[in-house]
mmCIF file of the N, C-alpha and C atoms, coordinates in Angstrom:
data_MODEL
# 
_entry.id   MODEL 
# 
loop_
_atom_site.group_PDB 
_atom_site.id 
_atom_site.type_symbol 
_atom_site.label_atom_id 
_atom_site.label_alt_id 
_atom_site.label_comp_id 
_atom_site.label_asym_id 
_atom_site.label_entity_id 
_atom_site.label_seq_id 
_atom_site.pdbx_PDB_ins_code 
_atom_site.Cartn_x 
_atom_site.Cartn_y 
_atom_site.Cartn_z 
_atom_site.occupancy 
_atom_site.B_iso_or_equiv 
_atom_site.pdbx_formal_charge 
_atom_site.auth_seq_id 
_atom_site.auth_comp_id 
_atom_site.auth_asym_id 
_atom_site.auth_atom_id 
_atom_site.pdbx_PDB_model_num 
ATOM 1   N N  . MET A 1 1  ? 11.862 82.330  -93.486  1.00 0.00 ? 1  MET A N  1 
ATOM 2   C CA . MET A 1 1  ? 13.282 82.673  -93.284  1.00 0.00 ? 1  MET A CA 1 
ATOM 3   C C  . MET A 1 1  ? 13.689 82.610  -91.809  1.00 0.00 ? 1  MET A C  1 
ATOM 4   N N  . ILE A 1 2  ? 12.775 82.553  -90.860  1.00 0.00 ? 2  ILE A N  1 
ATOM 5   C CA . ILE A 1 2  ? 12.955 82.524  -89.516  1.00 0.00 ? 2  ILE A CA 1 
ATOM 6   C C  . ILE A 1 2  ? 14.004 81.658  -89.080  1.00 0.00 ? 2  ILE A C  1 
ATOM 7   N N  . LYS A 1 3  ? 14.430 80.455  -89.714  1.00 0.00 ? 3  LYS A N  1 
ATOM 8   C CA . LYS A 1 3  ? 15.235 79.253  -89.439  1.00 0.00 ? 3  LYS A CA 1 
ATOM 9   C C  . LYS A 1 3  ? 16.823 79.819  -90.033  1.00 0.00 ? 3  LYS A C  1 
ATOM 10  N N  . VAL A 1 4  ? 16.749 80.748  -90.890  1.00 0.00 ? 4  VAL A N  1 
ATOM 11  C CA . VAL A 1 4  ? 18.029 81.077  -91.502  1.00 0.00 ? 4  VAL A CA 1 
ATOM 12  C C  . VAL A 1 4  ? 19.058 81.786  -90.958  1.00 0.00 ? 4  VAL A C  1 
ATOM 13  N N  . LYS A 1 5  ? 20.119 81.731  -90.963  1.00 0.00 ? 5  LYS A N  1 
ATOM 14  C CA . LYS A 1 5  ? 21.081 82.593  -90.316  1.00 0.00 ? 5  LYS A CA 1 
ATOM 15  C C  . LYS A 1 5  ? 21.612 83.553  -91.448  1.00 0.00 ? 5  LYS A C  1 
ATOM 16  N N  . GLY A 1 6  ? 22.190 84.639  -91.014  1.00 0.00 ? 6  GLY A N  1 
ATOM 17  C CA . GLY A 1 6  ? 22.647 85.719  -91.912  1.00 0.00 ? 6  GLY A CA 1 
ATOM 18  C C  . GLY A 1 6  ? 23.967 86.046  -91.305  1.00 0.00 ? 6  GLY A C  1 
ATOM 19  N N  . PHE A 1 7  ? 24.976 86.387  -92.368  1.00 0.00 ? 7  PHE A N  1 
ATOM 20  C CA . PHE A 1 7  ? 26.353 86.790  -91.894  1.00 0.00 ? 7  PHE A CA 1 
ATOM 21  C C  . PHE A 1 7  ? 26.726 88.086  -92.806  1.00 0.00 ? 7  PHE A C  1 
ATOM 22  N N  . VAL A 1 8  ? 27.155 89.149  -92.044  1.00 0.00 ? 8  VAL A N  1 
ATOM 23  C CA . VAL A 1 8  ? 27.486 90.363  -92.744  1.00 0.00 ? 8  VAL A CA 1 
ATOM 24  C C  . VAL A 1 8  ? 28.844 90.729  -92.266  1.00 0.00 ? 8  VAL A C  1 
ATOM 25  N N  . SER A 1 9  ? 29.794 90.728  -93.530  1.00 0.00 ? 9  SER A N  1 
ATOM 26  C CA . SER A 1 9  ? 31.155 91.162  -93.201  1.00 0.00 ? 9  SER A CA 1 
ATOM 27  C C  . SER A 1 9  ? 31.513 92.357  -93.832  1.00 0.00 ? 9  SER A C  1 
ATOM 28  N N  . ASN A 1 10 ? 32.258 93.459  -93.405  1.00 0.00 ? 10 ASN A N  1 
ATOM 29  C CA . ASN A 1 10 ? 32.463 94.568  -93.988  1.00 0.00 ? 10 ASN A CA 1 
ATOM 30  C C  . ASN A 1 10 ? 34.124 94.781  -93.608  1.00 0.00 ? 10 ASN A C  1 
ATOM 31  N N  . GLY A 1 11 ? 34.721 95.478  -94.600  1.00 0.00 ? 11 GLY A N  1 
ATOM 32  C CA . GLY A 1 11 ? 36.146 96.067  -94.395  1.00 0.00 ? 11 GLY A CA 1 
ATOM 33  C C  . GLY A 1 11 ? 35.977 97.564  -93.608  1.00 0.00 ? 11 GLY A C  1 
ATOM 34  N N  . LYS A 1 12 ? 36.957 97.661  -92.513  1.00 0.00 ? 12 LYS A N  1 
ATOM 35  C CA . LYS A 1 12 ? 36.809 98.717  -91.907  1.00 0.00 ? 12 LYS A CA 1 
ATOM 36  C C  . LYS A 1 12 ? 36.961 100.118 -92.844  1.00 0.00 ? 12 LYS A C  1 
ATOM 37  N N  . SER A 1 13 ? 37.872 99.929  -93.853  1.00 0.00 ? 13 SER A N  1 
ATOM 38  C CA . SER A 1 13 ? 38.255 101.016 -94.791  1.00 0.00 ? 13 SER A CA 1 
ATOM 39  C C  . SER A 1 13 ? 37.521 100.991 -96.071  1.00 0.00 ? 13 SER A C  1 
ATOM 40  N N  . ASP A 1 14 ? 36.439 100.440 -96.176  1.00 0.00 ? 14 ASP A N  1 
ATOM 41  C CA . ASP A 1 14 ? 35.641 100.251 -97.179  1.00 0.00 ? 14 ASP A CA 1 
ATOM 42  C C  . ASP A 1 14 ? 34.713 101.446 -97.455  1.00 0.00 ? 14 ASP A C  1 
ATOM 43  N N  . THR A 1 15 ? 34.875 102.123 -98.501  1.00 0.00 ? 15 THR A N  1 
ATOM 44  C CA . THR A 1 15 ? 34.119 103.416 -98.717  1.00 0.00 ? 15 THR A CA 1 
ATOM 45  C C  . THR A 1 15 ? 33.020 103.159 -99.600  1.00 0.00 ? 15 THR A C  1 
ATOM 46  N N  . ILE A 1 16 ? 32.535 102.061 -100.018 1.00 0.00 ? 16 ILE A N  1 
ATOM 47  C CA . ILE A 1 16 ? 31.449 101.610 -101.108 1.00 0.00 ? 16 ILE A CA 1 
ATOM 48  C C  . ILE A 1 16 ? 30.440 100.817 -99.914  1.00 0.00 ? 16 ILE A C  1 
ATOM 49  N N  . ALA A 1 17 ? 30.947 99.701  -99.614  1.00 0.00 ? 17 ALA A N  1 
ATOM 50  C CA . ALA A 1 17 ? 29.953 98.966  -98.508  1.00 0.00 ? 17 ALA A CA 1 
ATOM 51  C C  . ALA A 1 17 ? 30.608 99.160  -97.117  1.00 0.00 ? 17 ALA A C  1 
ATOM 52  N N  . THR A 1 18 ? 30.226 100.341 -96.501  1.00 0.00 ? 18 THR A N  1 
ATOM 53  C CA . THR A 1 18 ? 30.803 101.052 -95.253  1.00 0.00 ? 18 THR A CA 1 
ATOM 54  C C  . THR A 1 18 ? 30.363 99.971  -93.902  1.00 0.00 ? 18 THR A C  1 
ATOM 55  N N  . VAL A 1 19 ? 31.139 99.955  -92.986  1.00 0.00 ? 19 VAL A N  1 
ATOM 56  C CA . VAL A 1 19 ? 30.739 99.408  -91.666  1.00 0.00 ? 19 VAL A CA 1 
ATOM 57  C C  . VAL A 1 19 ? 29.502 99.765  -91.238  1.00 0.00 ? 19 VAL A C  1 
ATOM 58  N N  . GLU A 1 20 ? 29.159 101.063 -91.431  1.00 0.00 ? 20 GLU A N  1 
ATOM 59  C CA . GLU A 1 20 ? 27.787 101.678 -90.984  1.00 0.00 ? 20 GLU A CA 1 
ATOM 60  C C  . GLU A 1 20 ? 26.652 101.105 -91.654  1.00 0.00 ? 20 GLU A C  1 
ATOM 61  N N  . ALA A 1 21 ? 26.877 100.785 -93.093  1.00 0.00 ? 21 ALA A N  1 
ATOM 62  C CA . ALA A 1 21 ? 26.023 100.298 -93.892  1.00 0.00 ? 21 ALA A CA 1 
ATOM 63  C C  . ALA A 1 21 ? 25.774 98.700  -93.629  1.00 0.00 ? 21 ALA A C  1 
ATOM 64  N N  . GLY A 1 22 ? 26.829 98.156  -93.031  1.00 0.00 ? 22 GLY A N  1 
ATOM 65  C CA . GLY A 1 22 ? 26.750 96.769  -92.834  1.00 0.00 ? 22 GLY A CA 1 
ATOM 66  C C  . GLY A 1 22 ? 25.773 96.488  -91.672  1.00 0.00 ? 22 GLY A C  1 
ATOM 67  N N  . LYS A 1 23 ? 26.234 97.423  -90.743  1.00 0.00 ? 23 LYS A N  1 
ATOM 68  C CA . LYS A 1 23 ? 25.369 97.255  -89.368  1.00 0.00 ? 23 LYS A CA 1 
ATOM 69  C C  . LYS A 1 23 ? 23.918 97.406  -89.633  1.00 0.00 ? 23 LYS A C  1 
ATOM 70  N N  . GLY A 1 24 ? 23.672 98.482  -90.729  1.00 0.00 ? 24 GLY A N  1 
ATOM 71  C CA . GLY A 1 24 ? 22.223 98.738  -91.081  1.00 0.00 ? 24 GLY A CA 1 
ATOM 72  C C  . GLY A 1 24 ? 21.418 97.498  -91.530  1.00 0.00 ? 24 GLY A C  1 
ATOM 73  N N  . VAL A 1 25 ? 22.345 96.832  -92.431  1.00 0.00 ? 25 VAL A N  1 
ATOM 74  C CA . VAL A 1 25 ? 21.901 95.581  -93.077  1.00 0.00 ? 25 VAL A CA 1 
ATOM 75  C C  . VAL A 1 25 ? 21.674 94.435  -92.105  1.00 0.00 ? 25 VAL A C  1 
ATOM 76  N N  . GLY A 1 26 ? 22.468 94.273  -91.295  1.00 0.00 ? 26 GLY A N  1 
ATOM 77  C CA . GLY A 1 26 ? 22.343 93.372  -89.934  1.00 0.00 ? 26 GLY A CA 1 
ATOM 78  C C  . GLY A 1 26 ? 21.329 93.652  -89.236  1.00 0.00 ? 26 GLY A C  1 
ATOM 79  N N  . THR A 1 27 ? 21.080 94.823  -88.751  1.00 0.00 ? 27 THR A N  1 
ATOM 80  C CA . THR A 1 27 ? 19.922 95.134  -87.961  1.00 0.00 ? 27 THR A CA 1 
ATOM 81  C C  . THR A 1 27 ? 18.575 94.909  -88.708  1.00 0.00 ? 27 THR A C  1 
ATOM 82  N N  . THR A 1 28 ? 18.410 95.350  -89.943  1.00 0.00 ? 28 THR A N  1 
ATOM 83  C CA . THR A 1 28 ? 17.225 95.063  -90.576  1.00 0.00 ? 28 THR A CA 1 
ATOM 84  C C  . THR A 1 28 ? 17.037 93.456  -90.859  1.00 0.00 ? 28 THR A C  1 
ATOM 85  N N  . ALA A 1 29 ? 18.112 92.684  -91.133  1.00 0.00 ? 29 ALA A N  1 
ATOM 86  C CA . ALA A 1 29 ? 17.983 91.408  -91.241  1.00 0.00 ? 29 ALA A CA 1 
ATOM 87  C C  . ALA A 1 29 ? 17.609 90.778  -90.080  1.00 0.00 ? 29 ALA A C  1 
ATOM 88  N N  . GLU A 1 30 ? 17.868 91.074  -88.771  1.00 0.00 ? 30 GLU A N  1 
ATOM 89  C CA . GLU A 1 30 ? 17.550 90.634  -87.644  1.00 0.00 ? 30 GLU A CA 1 
ATOM 90  C C  . GLU A 1 30 ? 15.993 90.554  -87.244  1.00 0.00 ? 30 GLU A C  1 
ATOM 91  N N  . LYS A 1 31 ? 15.209 91.165  -88.089  1.00 0.00 ? 31 LYS A N  1 
ATOM 92  C CA . LYS A 1 31 ? 13.834 90.988  -88.065  1.00 0.00 ? 31 LYS A CA 1 
ATOM 93  C C  . LYS A 1 31 ? 13.265 89.901  -88.661  1.00 0.00 ? 31 LYS A C  1 
ATOM 94  N N  . ASP A 1 32 ? 14.213 89.367  -89.687  1.00 0.00 ? 32 ASP A N  1 
ATOM 95  C CA . ASP A 1 32 ? 13.592 88.025  -90.345  1.00 0.00 ? 32 ASP A CA 1 
ATOM 96  C C  . ASP A 1 32 ? 14.282 87.111  -90.391  1.00 0.00 ? 32 ASP A C  1 
ATOM 97  N N  . PHE A 1 33 ? 15.654 87.052  -89.751  1.00 0.00 ? 33 PHE A N  1 
ATOM 98  C CA . PHE A 1 33 ? 16.286 85.699  -89.653  1.00 0.00 ? 33 PHE A CA 1 
ATOM 99  C C  . PHE A 1 33 ? 16.509 85.325  -88.481  1.00 0.00 ? 33 PHE A C  1 
ATOM 100 N N  . ARG A 1 34 ? 16.850 84.009  -88.246  1.00 0.00 ? 34 ARG A N  1 
ATOM 101 C CA . ARG A 1 34 ? 17.072 83.679  -86.675  1.00 0.00 ? 34 ARG A CA 1 
ATOM 102 C C  . ARG A 1 34 ? 18.133 84.125  -86.094  1.00 0.00 ? 34 ARG A C  1 
ATOM 103 N N  . ASP A 1 35 ? 19.371 84.352  -86.672  1.00 0.00 ? 35 ASP A N  1 
ATOM 104 C CA . ASP A 1 35 ? 20.579 84.715  -85.996  1.00 0.00 ? 35 ASP A CA 1 
ATOM 105 C C  . ASP A 1 35 ? 21.169 85.497  -86.977  1.00 0.00 ? 35 ASP A C  1 
ATOM 106 N N  . VAL A 1 36 ? 21.795 86.615  -86.868  1.00 0.00 ? 36 VAL A N  1 
ATOM 107 C CA . VAL A 1 36 ? 22.436 87.516  -87.777  1.00 0.00 ? 36 VAL A CA 1 
ATOM 108 C C  . VAL A 1 36 ? 23.753 87.730  -87.024  1.00 0.00 ? 36 VAL A C  1 
ATOM 109 N N  . ARG A 1 37 ? 25.018 87.609  -87.592  1.00 0.00 ? 37 ARG A N  1 
ATOM 110 C CA . ARG A 1 37 ? 26.301 87.774  -87.148  1.00 0.00 ? 37 ARG A CA 1 
ATOM 111 C C  . ARG A 1 37 ? 26.804 88.990  -88.038  1.00 0.00 ? 37 ARG A C  1 
ATOM 112 N N  . ILE A 1 38 ? 27.512 90.019  -87.391  1.00 0.00 ? 38 ILE A N  1 
ATOM 113 C CA . ILE A 1 38 ? 28.111 91.263  -88.155  1.00 0.00 ? 38 ILE A CA 1 
ATOM 114 C C  . ILE A 1 38 ? 29.375 91.192  -87.865  1.00 0.00 ? 38 ILE A C  1 
ATOM 115 N N  . GLU A 1 39 ? 30.391 91.080  -88.712  1.00 0.00 ? 39 GLU A N  1 
ATOM 116 C CA . GLU A 1 39 ? 31.836 91.023  -88.432  1.00 0.00 ? 39 GLU A CA 1 
ATOM 117 C C  . GLU A 1 39 ? 32.442 92.217  -89.396  1.00 0.00 ? 39 GLU A C  1 
ATOM 118 N N  . THR A 1 40 ? 33.767 92.695  -88.845  1.00 0.00 ? 40 THR A N  1 
ATOM 119 C CA . THR A 1 40 ? 34.349 93.589  -89.632  1.00 0.00 ? 40 THR A CA 1 
ATOM 120 C C  . THR A 1 40 ? 35.946 93.237  -89.718  1.00 0.00 ? 40 THR A C  1 
ATOM 121 N N  . TYR A 1 41 ? 36.491 93.483  -90.882  1.00 0.00 ? 41 TYR A N  1 
ATOM 122 C CA . TYR A 1 41 ? 37.982 93.086  -90.924  1.00 0.00 ? 41 TYR A CA 1 
ATOM 123 C C  . TYR A 1 41 ? 38.690 94.294  -91.401  1.00 0.00 ? 41 TYR A C  1 
ATOM 124 N N  . GLU A 1 42 ? 40.055 94.330  -91.294  1.00 0.00 ? 42 GLU A N  1 
ATOM 125 C CA . GLU A 1 42 ? 40.923 95.236  -91.889  1.00 0.00 ? 42 GLU A CA 1 
ATOM 126 C C  . GLU A 1 42 ? 40.957 95.182  -93.178  1.00 0.00 ? 42 GLU A C  1 
ATOM 127 N N  . GLY A 1 43 ? 40.881 96.478  -93.697  1.00 0.00 ? 43 GLY A N  1 
ATOM 128 C CA . GLY A 1 43 ? 40.895 96.357  -95.188  1.00 0.00 ? 43 GLY A CA 1 
ATOM 129 C C  . GLY A 1 43 ? 39.746 97.060  -95.805  1.00 0.00 ? 43 GLY A C  1 
ATOM 130 N N  . GLY A 1 44 ? 39.562 97.182  -97.044  1.00 0.00 ? 44 GLY A N  1 
ATOM 131 C CA . GLY A 1 44 ? 38.645 97.778  -97.943  1.00 0.00 ? 44 GLY A CA 1 
ATOM 132 C C  . GLY A 1 44 ? 37.725 96.878  -98.500  1.00 0.00 ? 44 GLY A C  1 
ATOM 133 N N  . LEU A 1 45 ? 37.073 97.142  -99.689  1.00 0.00 ? 45 LEU A N  1 
ATOM 134 C CA . LEU A 1 45 ? 36.249 96.310  -100.300 1.00 0.00 ? 45 LEU A CA 1 
ATOM 135 C C  . LEU A 1 45 ? 36.867 95.113  -100.961 1.00 0.00 ? 45 LEU A C  1 
ATOM 136 N N  . SER A 1 46 ? 36.700 93.891  -100.193 1.00 0.00 ? 46 SER A N  1 
ATOM 137 C CA . SER A 1 46 ? 37.383 92.888  -100.861 1.00 0.00 ? 46 SER A CA 1 
ATOM 138 C C  . SER A 1 46 ? 36.980 91.617  -99.972  1.00 0.00 ? 46 SER A C  1 
ATOM 139 N N  . LEU A 1 47 ? 37.310 90.556  -100.534 1.00 0.00 ? 47 LEU A N  1 
ATOM 140 C CA . LEU A 1 47 ? 36.747 89.272  -99.647  1.00 0.00 ? 47 LEU A CA 1 
ATOM 141 C C  . LEU A 1 47 ? 37.520 88.764  -98.700  1.00 0.00 ? 47 LEU A C  1 
ATOM 142 N N  . SER A 1 48 ? 37.118 88.778  -97.434  1.00 0.00 ? 48 SER A N  1 
ATOM 143 C CA . SER A 1 48 ? 38.126 88.286  -96.221  1.00 0.00 ? 48 SER A CA 1 
ATOM 144 C C  . SER A 1 48 ? 37.922 86.749  -96.126  1.00 0.00 ? 48 SER A C  1 
ATOM 145 N N  . ARG A 1 49 ? 39.097 86.125  -96.467  1.00 0.00 ? 49 ARG A N  1 
ATOM 146 C CA . ARG A 1 49 ? 39.068 84.637  -96.429  1.00 0.00 ? 49 ARG A CA 1 
ATOM 147 C C  . ARG A 1 49 ? 38.653 84.310  -95.031  1.00 0.00 ? 49 ARG A C  1 
ATOM 148 N N  . GLU A 1 50 ? 39.125 84.866  -94.124  1.00 0.00 ? 50 GLU A N  1 
ATOM 149 C CA . GLU A 1 50 ? 38.875 84.449  -92.624  1.00 0.00 ? 50 GLU A CA 1 
ATOM 150 C C  . GLU A 1 50 ? 37.423 84.427  -92.368  1.00 0.00 ? 50 GLU A C  1 
ATOM 151 N N  . HIS A 1 51 ? 36.838 85.628  -92.735  1.00 0.00 ? 51 HIS A N  1 
ATOM 152 C CA . HIS A 1 51 ? 35.415 85.633  -92.658  1.00 0.00 ? 51 HIS A CA 1 
ATOM 153 C C  . HIS A 1 51 ? 34.626 84.637  -93.348  1.00 0.00 ? 51 HIS A C  1 
ATOM 154 N N  . LEU A 1 52 ? 35.039 84.409  -94.749  1.00 0.00 ? 52 LEU A N  1 
ATOM 155 C CA . LEU A 1 52 ? 34.281 83.325  -95.361  1.00 0.00 ? 52 LEU A CA 1 
ATOM 156 C C  . LEU A 1 52 ? 34.532 82.140  -94.819  1.00 0.00 ? 52 LEU A C  1 
ATOM 157 N N  . LYS A 1 53 ? 35.601 81.412  -94.145  1.00 0.00 ? 53 LYS A N  1 
ATOM 158 C CA . LYS A 1 53 ? 35.761 80.375  -93.565  1.00 0.00 ? 53 LYS A CA 1 
ATOM 159 C C  . LYS A 1 53 ? 34.726 80.326  -92.297  1.00 0.00 ? 53 LYS A C  1 
ATOM 160 N N  . ALA A 1 54 ? 34.974 81.680  -91.506  1.00 0.00 ? 54 ALA A N  1 
ATOM 161 C CA . ALA A 1 54 ? 34.040 81.697  -90.268  1.00 0.00 ? 54 ALA A CA 1 
ATOM 162 C C  . ALA A 1 54 ? 32.400 81.502  -90.769  1.00 0.00 ? 54 ALA A C  1 
ATOM 163 N N  . ALA A 1 55 ? 32.002 82.182  -91.884  1.00 0.00 ? 55 ALA A N  1 
ATOM 164 C CA . ALA A 1 55 ? 30.874 81.943  -92.248  1.00 0.00 ? 55 ALA A CA 1 
ATOM 165 C C  . ALA A 1 55 ? 30.193 80.559  -92.522  1.00 0.00 ? 55 ALA A C  1 
ATOM 166 N N  . PHE A 1 56 ? 31.063 79.763  -93.382  1.00 0.00 ? 56 PHE A N  1 
ATOM 167 C CA . PHE A 1 56 ? 30.890 78.624  -93.644  1.00 0.00 ? 56 PHE A CA 1 
ATOM 168 C C  . PHE A 1 56 ? 30.588 77.695  -92.302  1.00 0.00 ? 56 PHE A C  1 
ATOM 169 N N  . THR A 1 57 ? 31.525 77.824  -91.634  1.00 0.00 ? 57 THR A N  1 
ATOM 170 C CA . THR A 1 57 ? 31.626 77.059  -90.316  1.00 0.00 ? 57 THR A CA 1 
ATOM 171 C C  . THR A 1 57 ? 30.290 77.459  -89.515  1.00 0.00 ? 57 THR A C  1 
ATOM 172 N N  . TRP A 1 58 ? 29.994 78.810  -89.292  1.00 0.00 ? 58 TRP A N  1 
ATOM 173 C CA . TRP A 1 58 ? 28.870 79.046  -88.442  1.00 0.00 ? 58 TRP A CA 1 
ATOM 174 C C  . TRP A 1 58 ? 27.564 78.498  -89.352  1.00 0.00 ? 58 TRP A C  1 
ATOM 175 N N  . PHE A 1 59 ? 27.578 78.671  -90.430  1.00 0.00 ? 59 PHE A N  1 
ATOM 176 C CA . PHE A 1 59 ? 26.453 78.101  -91.163  1.00 0.00 ? 59 PHE A CA 1 
ATOM 177 C C  . PHE A 1 59 ? 26.206 76.581  -91.017  1.00 0.00 ? 59 PHE A C  1 
ATOM 178 N N  . SER A 1 60 ? 27.362 76.093  -91.089  1.00 0.00 ? 60 SER A N  1 
ATOM 179 C CA . SER A 1 60 ? 27.250 74.517  -91.143  1.00 0.00 ? 60 SER A CA 1 
ATOM 180 C C  . SER A 1 60 ? 26.744 73.917  -89.401  1.00 0.00 ? 60 SER A C  1 
ATOM 181 N N  . GLU A 1 61 ? 26.759 74.802  -88.698  1.00 0.00 ? 61 GLU A N  1 
ATOM 182 C CA . GLU A 1 61 ? 26.515 74.477  -87.377  1.00 0.00 ? 61 GLU A CA 1 
ATOM 183 C C  . GLU A 1 61 ? 24.902 74.290  -87.243  1.00 0.00 ? 61 GLU A C  1 
ATOM 184 N N  . VAL A 1 62 ? 24.255 74.814  -88.055  1.00 0.00 ? 62 VAL A N  1 
ATOM 185 C CA . VAL A 1 62 ? 22.665 74.746  -88.200  1.00 0.00 ? 62 VAL A CA 1 
ATOM 186 C C  . VAL A 1 62 ? 22.648 73.091  -88.652  1.00 0.00 ? 62 VAL A C  1 
ATOM 187 N N  . GLY A 1 63 ? 23.231 72.794  -89.487  1.00 0.00 ? 63 GLY A N  1 
ATOM 188 C CA . GLY A 1 63 ? 22.924 71.159  -89.802  1.00 0.00 ? 63 GLY A CA 1 
ATOM 189 C C  . GLY A 1 63 ? 23.265 70.127  -88.825  1.00 0.00 ? 63 GLY A C  1 
ATOM 190 N N  . LYS A 1 64 ? 24.264 70.604  -88.101  1.00 0.00 ? 64 LYS A N  1 
ATOM 191 C CA . LYS A 1 64 ? 24.884 69.664  -86.915  1.00 0.00 ? 64 LYS A CA 1 
ATOM 192 C C  . LYS A 1 64 ? 23.682 69.906  -85.884  1.00 0.00 ? 64 LYS A C  1 
ATOM 193 N N  . ALA A 1 65 ? 23.318 70.927  -85.514  1.00 0.00 ? 65 ALA A N  1 
ATOM 194 C CA . ALA A 1 65 ? 22.307 71.074  -84.494  1.00 0.00 ? 65 ALA A CA 1 
ATOM 195 C C  . ALA A 1 65 ? 20.864 70.343  -84.862  1.00 0.00 ? 65 ALA A C  1 
ATOM 196 N N  . ASN A 1 66 ? 20.618 70.238  -86.177  1.00 0.00 ? 66 ASN A N  1 
ATOM 197 C CA . ASN A 1 66 ? 19.515 69.707  -86.719  1.00 0.00 ? 66 ASN A CA 1 
ATOM 198 C C  . ASN A 1 66 ? 19.664 68.280  -86.851  1.00 0.00 ? 66 ASN A C  1 
ATOM 199 N N  . GLY A 1 67 ? 20.880 67.623  -86.649  1.00 0.00 ? 67 GLY A N  1 
ATOM 200 C CA . GLY A 1 67 ? 21.035 66.114  -87.016  1.00 0.00 ? 67 GLY A CA 1 
ATOM 201 C C  . GLY A 1 67 ? 21.652 66.062  -88.364  1.00 0.00 ? 67 GLY A C  1 
ATOM 202 N N  . LYS A 1 68 ? 21.891 66.822  -89.312  1.00 0.00 ? 68 LYS A N  1 
ATOM 203 C CA . LYS A 1 68 ? 22.069 66.707  -90.691  1.00 0.00 ? 68 LYS A CA 1 
ATOM 204 C C  . LYS A 1 68 ? 23.512 66.746  -91.034  1.00 0.00 ? 68 LYS A C  1 
# 
């Protein structure tokens, strides 16, 4: 998994998947993944469209860097 990127996104007011928990997941993932990006957004437990787009863009950079 060393070549795989990870993206962690949490809402600042999320009481279920807290920002602190997200940072913990990110820190743990950094041990096994090539690169981990941790982001937060305003709001609670929901899908951030902005972060979803950012994640897809960021992940697609791997293919471009590898000529795919």
